[in-house]
C-alpha positions as CSV (number, residue, x, y, z in Angstrom):
1,M,116.5,126.7,81.4
2,R,116.5,125.1,78.0
3,W,115.7,121.6,78.4
4,E,116.1,120.6,74.4
5,D,119.9,120.4,76.0
6,V,119.3,118.2,79.0
7,I,119.2,114.6,79.5
8,V,116.5,113.1,81.5
9,S,116.8,109.3,82.5
10,G,115.9,107.3,85.4
11,L,115.6,103.4,86.4
12,S,112.2,101.9,86.9
13,H,109.1,104.6,87.8
14,G,112.1,107.0,87.0
15,A,112.3,105.2,83.8
16,T,108.5,105.8,83.3
17,S,108.7,109.3,84.9
18,A,111.8,110.1,81.9
19,A,109.9,109.0,79.8
20,R,106.3,111.0,80.9
21,F,108.2,113.9,81.3
22,A,109.6,114.1,77.0
23,M,105.8,113.1,76.5
24,H,105.1,116.8,77.2
25,T,109.0,118.8,77.3
26,K,110.8,118.0,74.2
27,V,114.6,117.4,75.5
28,S,117.7,116.4,74.2
29,R,117.9,112.1,75.3
30,V,115.4,110.6,77.3
31,V,117.5,106.8,79.5
32,M,114.8,104.9,80.7
33,F,116.2,102.0,82.9
34,T,114.4,98.8,83.2
35,G,111.1,100.9,82.4
36,P,108.7,102.3,82.0
37,R,106.4,99.5,82.2
38,D,103.0,99.8,80.4
39,D,101.0,99.0,83.4
40,D,97.5,100.5,81.8
41,Q,99.3,103.4,80.4
42,D,98.6,104.0,77.1
43,W,99.2,107.5,76.9
44,Q,103.3,106.3,76.3
45,A,101.0,105.9,72.4
46,G,99.8,109.4,72.2
47,K,101.9,112.2,70.8
48,S,105.1,113.5,72.1
49,A,107.7,117.0,72.4
50,T,110.6,115.1,72.6
51,P,110.9,112.9,69.1
52,A,110.4,109.5,68.9
53,N,114.4,108.3,67.8
54,R,114.8,110.0,71.2
55,Y,114.2,107.8,73.4
56,F,116.6,105.1,74.7
57,G,115.4,101.3,76.8
58,F,117.7,98.9,78.2
59,A,116.5,96.2,80.1
60,H,117.4,92.9,81.7
61,C,116.3,89.8,80.0
62,K,114.9,87.4,83.6
63,D,113.5,91.2,84.7
64,S,109.5,90.8,85.7
65,G,109.0,93.2,83.4
66,W,110.7,92.1,80.4
67,T,109.2,88.9,80.6
68,G,106.3,89.9,81.0
69,H,106.0,92.0,77.9
70,H,106.0,95.2,79.6
71,Y,108.7,97.0,78.3
72,D,109.2,96.0,75.2
73,R,105.1,97.0,75.2
74,S,106.0,100.3,75.7
75,W,108.9,101.0,74.0
76,E,107.0,99.8,71.1
77,M,104.3,102.2,72.3
78,L,106.8,104.7,72.1
79,G,107.9,104.1,68.6
80,M,111.7,103.6,69.4
81,N,110.6,100.1,66.8
82,Q,111.3,101.9,64.4
83,F,114.7,102.9,64.8
84,G,116.4,99.2,64.9
85,Q,115.6,95.8,66.5
86,I,116.1,94.7,70.2
87,V,119.7,94.1,70.6
88,D,121.7,91.9,73.5
89,V,124.0,94.1,74.1
90,D,125.8,90.2,75.6
91,T,126.9,88.9,71.9
92,N,126.8,92.1,69.3
93,P,129.0,95.3,70.2
94,P,128.5,98.8,70.1
95,P,127.1,100.9,68.3
96,Y,124.2,98.4,68.3
97,G,123.0,98.7,65.5
98,S,121.9,102.0,66.6
99,S,119.2,100.6,67.9
100,R,117.0,101.9,70.7
101,Q,115.9,99.5,72.4
102,L,119.2,97.5,74.3
103,T,118.5,93.9,76.8
104,T,121.6,91.9,78.7
105,D,121.2,89.1,79.9
106,Y,124.3,89.4,82.4
107,G,124.1,87.8,86.0
108,S,121.1,86.4,87.8
109,S,120.7,87.8,91.5
110,R,117.0,89.1,91.6
111,L,117.8,92.2,93.0
112,R,120.6,92.8,90.6
113,V,118.0,91.8,87.2
114,H,115.9,94.9,87.7
115,N,118.8,98.2,89.2
116,G,122.4,96.1,87.8
117,V,122.1,98.2,84.3
118,Y,121.6,101.6,86.1
119,P,125.3,102.8,86.8
120,G,125.0,102.3,91.0
121,T,125.5,100.5,93.8
122,F,124.3,97.1,92.0
123,S,126.0,97.4,88.7
124,W,128.2,93.9,87.6
125,H,131.6,94.3,87.8
126,E,134.3,93.0,86.2
127,G,138.2,93.4,88.4
128,D,137.4,97.6,87.7
129,R,135.8,97.7,85.0
130,W,132.2,97.5,84.8
131,V,131.1,95.6,82.9
132,H,128.1,97.4,81.4
133,D,129.7,100.6,80.9
134,P,130.4,100.3,77.2
135,V,126.6,100.6,76.8
136,W,125.9,103.6,79.2
137,R,128.0,106.0,77.2
138,Y,126.2,104.7,74.2
139,L,122.7,105.4,75.8
140,F,123.6,108.9,76.7
141,T,125.8,109.7,73.9
142,H,125.5,108.2,70.5
143,P,123.7,111.0,67.8
144,V,120.7,110.5,68.2
145,D,119.7,111.0,63.7
146,Q,122.0,108.1,63.2
147,V,119.7,105.4,63.8
148,G,118.8,101.4,63.2
149,K,116.3,100.3,60.1
150,P,112.5,99.9,62.0
151,V,111.5,96.4,62.5
152,P,107.6,96.2,62.8
153,R,105.2,96.2,65.7
154,R,105.5,92.9,68.1
155,F,102.3,93.5,69.6
156,G,100.0,95.4,67.2
157,D,97.0,97.2,69.3
158,D,97.1,94.4,71.4
159,W,99.3,97.2,74.4
160,K,95.3,99.1,74.0
161,L,94.8,98.3,77.7
162,K,90.7,98.4,79.0
163,K,89.9,99.9,82.0
164,G,89.1,97.5,84.8
165,S,90.7,94.3,82.6
């Protein structure tokens, strides 16, 4: 297997698994949907075998992982803020400033805000058009060497969680 030619991706816990795998094995790209979560997982701030510009994330603003700042803290620990600000795909067209951090506020169903950003059964569509098709194409095909402007860290060292707290 030539892992450097493989894209790893996952939804929710699968996003955490994809990121964790890419920390240890260099892959072509990591696409994380509604994740990863930073719950006492400071490994995300460690050295990664996969360069940080190859990590891409997409989450819904009404998902509890977003409102609790788990996803955006995780994205920051992974260094994704070095490649652009958090971009709302509902109001910004591709290529989203070449950012690695994408969000949506589309729809409201609780189940869909967690699962709807991923291509599948719960994804939103309007007629025969998938709402987030342009986002998915971007996540999986945007050239990794085209990056957005870095933005400062928002959480400082607040992500450093202590065992038992």
